LUMTI-856248 format. One record per residue: residue number from 1; residue in one letter; y, z, x of N, C-alpha, C, CB in turn. Coordinates in nm, 3 decimals, decimal comma. Glycine has a CB too. Layout:
BEGIN
REC     i   aa   n.north      n.up    n.east   ca.north     ca.up   ca.east   c.north      c.up    c.east   cb.north     cb.up   cb.east
REC   NUM    A         Y         Z         X          Y         Z         X         Y         Z         X          Y         Z         X
...
REM end
This chain:
BEGIN
REC     i   aa   n.north      n.up    n.east   ca.north     ca.up   ca.east   c.north      c.up    c.east   cb.north     cb.up   cb.east
REC     1    M    14,345     6,358    10,538     14,433     6,277    10,544    14,529     6,339    10,376     14,354     6,106    10,560
REC     2    Y    14,621     6,418    10,489     14,715     6,481    10,352    14,848     6,364    10,345     14,793     6,683    10,393
REC     3    K    14,877     6,370    10,221     15,014     6,299    10,208    15,171     6,427    10,193     14,992     6,190    10,042
REC     4    A    15,248     6,354    10,259     15,392     6,423    10,255    15,498     6,287    10,201     15,442     6,493    10,439
REC     5    L    15,587     6,387    10,133     15,730     6,297    10,103    15,813     6,379    10,147     15,774     6,252     9,952
REC     6    V    15,888     6,283    10,208     16,013     6,339    10,263    16,142     6,275    10,192     16,016     6,311    10,423
REC     7    A    16,194     6,362    10,148     16,306     6,359    10,024    16,437     6,450    10,022     16,233     6,401     9,891
REC     8    C    16,524     6,374     9,966     16,646     6,453     9,938    16,728     6,413     9,816     16,734     6,445    10,053
REC     9    R    16,840     6,426     9,795     16,884     6,400     9,669    16,905     6,266     9,622     16,989     6,460     9,654
REC    10    A    16,970     6,187     9,750     16,979     6,036     9,753    16,866     5,939     9,804     17,087     6,007     9,832
REC    11    G    16,802     6,017     9,876     16,693     5,943     9,938    16,721     5,844    10,062     16,635     5,866     9,830
REC    12    V    16,854     5,884    10,095     16,902     5,776    10,219    16,989     5,881    10,326     17,027     5,626    10,147
REC    13    G    17,011     5,845    10,451     17,105     5,921    10,556    16,971     6,016    10,602     17,269     6,021    10,479
REC    14    S    17,009     6,150    10,578     16,951     6,273    10,633    16,797     6,264    10,611     17,014     6,406    10,563
REC    15    S    16,766     6,199    10,500     16,600     6,261    10,477    16,555     6,100    10,537     16,530     6,318    10,260
REC    16    L    16,612     5,988    10,545     16,570     5,866    10,635    16,558     5,940    10,786     16,698     5,725    10,631
REC    17    M    16,648     5,979    10,852     16,650     6,062    10,980    16,531     6,151    10,965     16,789     6,150    11,003
REC    18    L    16,532     6,234    10,896     16,374     6,349    10,876    16,262     6,232    10,841     16,383     6,497    10,699
REC    19    K    16,256     6,187    10,791     16,137     6,081    10,786    16,070     6,014    10,924     16,194     5,959    10,704
REC    20    I    16,191     5,994    10,981     16,151     5,920    11,112    16,140     6,010    11,217     16,248     5,812    11,155
REC    21    K    16,192     6,137    11,220     16,141     6,227    11,302    15,996     6,290    11,264     16,240     6,325    11,311
REC    22    V    15,957     6,309    11,132     15,839     6,374    11,083    15,754     6,276    11,162     15,816     6,387    10,913
REC    23    A    15,756     6,154    11,096     15,647     6,063    11,133    15,612     6,022    11,298     15,684     5,935    11,058
REC    24    E    15,719     6,033    11,387     15,705     6,095    11,510    15,618     6,193    11,578     15,791     6,134    11,520
REC    25    V    15,655     6,308    11,493     15,569     6,420    11,533    15,446     6,403    11,501     15,604     6,538    11,485
REC    26    V    15,428     6,364    11,359     15,315     6,360    11,292    15,220     6,269    11,423     15,340     6,283    11,126
REC    27    K    15,300     6,131    11,481     15,193     6,065    11,517    15,135     6,116    11,658     15,229     5,924    11,515
REC    28    T    15,279     6,183    11,737     15,232     6,258    11,880    15,152     6,336    11,884     15,312     6,324    11,945
REC    29    N    15,126     6,439    11,742     15,037     6,566    11,754    14,920     6,521    11,676     15,103     6,710    11,693
REC    30    D    14,918     6,380    11,632     14,771     6,338    11,577    14,736     6,434    11,434     14,642     6,375    11,713
REC    31    F    14,844     6,457    11,376     14,826     6,530    11,266    14,752     6,469    11,166     14,938     6,568    11,220
REC    32    P    14,651     6,510    11,053     14,664     6,406    10,967    14,765     6,384    10,795     14,524     6,397    10,951
REC    33    I    14,852     6,332    10,851     14,951     6,333    10,750    15,005     6,166    10,738     15,076     6,449    10,797
REC    34    E    14,982     6,146    10,605     15,085     5,999    10,570    15,193     6,036    10,523     15,038     5,888    10,462
REC    35    V    15,328     5,974    10,587     15,446     6,010    10,524    15,461     5,886    10,447     15,566     6,050    10,618
REC    36    E    15,562     5,958    10,342     15,650     5,842    10,251    15,765     5,909    10,230     15,588     5,791    10,099
REC    37    H    15,838     5,812    10,209     16,012     5,882    10,146    16,039     5,815     9,999     16,181     5,820    10,269
REC    38    S    16,148     5,924    10,000     16,206     5,896     9,859    16,312     5,943     9,837     16,139     5,936     9,757
REC    39    S    16,390     5,963     9,698     16,481     6,017     9,656    16,413     6,113     9,605     16,562     5,952     9,586
REC    40    L    16,492     6,248     9,536     16,406     6,342     9,464    16,378     6,261     9,336     16,477     6,492     9,437
REC    41    D    16,435     6,182     9,271     16,367     6,098     9,203    16,227     6,040     9,192     16,421     6,031     9,216
REC    42    G    16,160     6,042     9,329     16,016     6,026     9,353    15,944     6,108     9,338     15,984     5,996     9,450
REC    43    V    15,995     6,215     9,333     15,877     6,376     9,332    15,820     6,385     9,215     15,951     6,543     9,347
REC    44    P    15,860     6,374     9,083     15,762     6,344     8,980    15,653     6,254     9,014     15,825     6,290     8,871
REC    45    G    15,639     6,129     9,022     15,557     6,071     9,065    15,457     6,052     9,189     15,601     6,013     9,047
REC    46    F    15,445     6,178     9,268     15,446     6,166     9,396    15,297     6,251     9,379     15,590     6,224     9,487
REC    47    N    15,211     6,192     9,446     15,038     6,228     9,430    15,023     6,275     9,600     14,908     6,051     9,373
REC    48    G    15,066     6,391     9,606     15,029     6,425     9,728    15,019     6,588     9,769     15,121     6,355     9,809
REC    49    E    15,031     6,624     9,886     15,017     6,791     9,906    15,159     6,826     9,954     14,891     6,847    10,032
REC    50    M    15,219     6,771    10,031     15,339     6,863    10,077    15,484     6,771    10,052     15,317     6,909    10,258
REC    51    I    15,574     6,865    10,029     15,722     6,753    10,047    15,800     6,855    10,149     15,841     6,714     9,864
REC    52    I    15,856     6,770    10,235     15,930     6,794    10,368    16,102     6,762    10,300     15,864     6,664    10,518
REC    53    T    16,187     6,850    10,288     16,281     6,793    10,272    16,411     6,915    10,344     16,278     6,747    10,113
REC    54    L    16,539     6,934    10,308     16,620     6,995    10,348    16,659     7,150    10,313     16,694     6,921    10,331
REC    55    P    16,663     7,233    10,357     16,654     7,404    10,285    16,702     7,400    10,195     16,714     7,527    10,341
REC    56    D    16,786     7,360    10,144     16,839     7,381    10,022    16,800     7,307     9,896     16,959     7,366    10,039
REC    57    V    16,746     7,206     9,921     16,642     7,118     9,819    16,543     7,205     9,783     16,567     6,985     9,883
REC    58    A    16,471     7,234     9,918     16,351     7,323     9,927    16,358     7,439     9,846     16,328     7,368    10,060
REC    59    E    16,447     7,525     9,844     16,452     7,633     9,726    16,458     7,601     9,618     16,540     7,711     9,722
REC    60    E    16,540     7,466     9,566     16,549     7,451     9,431    16,389     7,377     9,383     16,695     7,353     9,399
REC    61    L    16,327     7,337     9,481     16,189     7,296     9,434    16,085     7,399     9,407     16,133     7,210     9,528
REC    62    V    16,119     7,480     9,524     16,033     7,575     9,494    16,033     7,654     9,388     16,030     7,641     9,574
REC    63    Q    16,179     7,691     9,343     16,180     7,787     9,173    16,134     7,654     9,064     16,399     7,868     9,111
REC    64    K    16,084     7,573     9,092     16,052     7,441     9,030    15,876     7,511     8,971     16,059     7,277     9,175
REC    65    N    15,826     7,564     9,070     15,679     7,600     9,099    15,659     7,460     9,072     15,588     7,723     9,004
REC    66    L    15,644     7,370     9,185     15,571     7,254     9,178    15,438     7,249     9,258     15,656     7,150     9,218
REC    67    P    15,346     7,199     9,206     15,215     7,210     9,296    15,195     7,120     9,428     15,094     7,175     9,205
REC    68    Y    15,338     7,135     9,486     15,316     7,113     9,664    15,356     7,202     9,744     15,386     7,001     9,728
REC    69    K    15,339     7,181     9,865     15,352     7,297     9,976    15,483     7,236    10,007     15,228     7,313    10,115
REC    70    I    15,567     7,313     9,991     15,770     7,302     9,984    15,784     7,320    10,184     15,890     7,522     9,850
REC    71    I    15,813     7,232    10,242     15,869     7,291    10,347    16,047     7,183    10,391     15,723     7,287    10,480
REC    72    G    16,108     7,299    10,415     16,244     7,328    10,444    16,306     7,288    10,578     16,258     7,462    10,429
REC    73    I    16,317     7,172    10,638     16,360     7,185    10,765    16,534     7,212    10,782     16,308     7,054    10,834
REC    74    G    16,579     7,297    10,855     16,716     7,307    10,922    16,775     7,172    10,979     16,706     7,407    11,040
REC    75    N    16,691     7,155    11,109     16,738     7,083    11,149    16,684     6,979    11,206     16,792     7,126    11,191
REC    76    I    16,691     6,849    11,120     16,642     6,738    11,120    16,632     6,666    11,222     16,685     6,686    11,052
REC    77    V    16,653     6,722    11,354     16,643     6,575    11,457    16,572     6,715    11,574     16,859     6,451    11,521
REC    78    D    16,523     6,842    11,551     16,432     6,919    11,629    16,295     6,910    11,582     16,472     7,056    11,633
REC    79    K    16,254     6,846    11,696     16,112     6,802    11,673    16,008     6,973    11,654     16,058     6,685    11,839
REC    80    N    16,081     7,014    11,743     15,996     7,137    11,805    15,984     7,219    11,609     16,124     7,264    11,979
REC    81    E    16,078     7,241    11,549     16,083     7,282    11,423    16,010     7,205    11,310     16,209     7,290    11,397
REC    82    I    16,032     7,072    11,346     15,912     6,975    11,248    15,772     7,038    11,275     15,899     6,787    11,300
REC    83    K    15,717     7,029    11,431     15,614     7,052    11,442    15,546     7,195    11,408     15,605     7,011    11,543
REC    84    T    15,631     7,306    11,433     15,597     7,437    11,378    15,583     7,444    11,236     15,693     7,530    11,415
REC    85    K    15,639     7,364    11,164     15,632     7,390    11,013    15,525     7,290    10,960     15,783     7,365    10,935
REC    86    L    15,495     7,192    10,994     15,394     7,113    11,008    15,256     7,165    11,008     15,416     7,052    11,111
REC    87    E    15,300     7,227    11,115     15,115     7,318    11,185    15,129     7,427    11,077     15,105     7,421    11,410
REC    88    A    15,203     7,488    11,006     15,211     7,640    10,943    15,148     7,560    10,780     15,422     7,739    10,944
REC    89    A    15,177     7,457    10,757     15,143     7,437    10,661    15,030     7,337    10,633     15,238     7,422    10,616
REC    90    L    15,002     7,269    10,765     14,862     7,227    10,751    14,726     7,350    10,737     14,843     7,136    10,885
REC    91    A    14,801     7,474    10,816     14,667     7,565    10,836    14,688     7,610    10,709     14,651     7,689    10,962
REC    92    E    14,797     7,631    10,618     14,773     7,673    10,459    14,708     7,599    10,379     14,882     7,688    10,386
REC    93    L    14,735     7,475    10,418     14,641     7,389    10,315    14,518     7,386    10,360     14,678     7,242    10,291
REC    94    G    14,472     7,407    10,445     14,330     7,446    10,519    14,269     7,256    10,573     14,189     7,551    10,361
REM end
């Protein structure tokens, strides 16, 4: 079971909607992912494998060389995009 943190700058609005959609995709596809939600303030204390966020935030996090698989979702209500990117992340994590 992998842990994923859905986060954005404030932790409200867009990331909350994204967390709901990610949870739906995880459940529908039976992905071994436990989904949590936070603002970016929660990243330093996060003990998991992946961070799911918006593309601009993803770019910033990648530049910080954090020990997580960083996933940027462009359209937060596009379940196909979410599914494709989660599948790719799971394949990379092994």
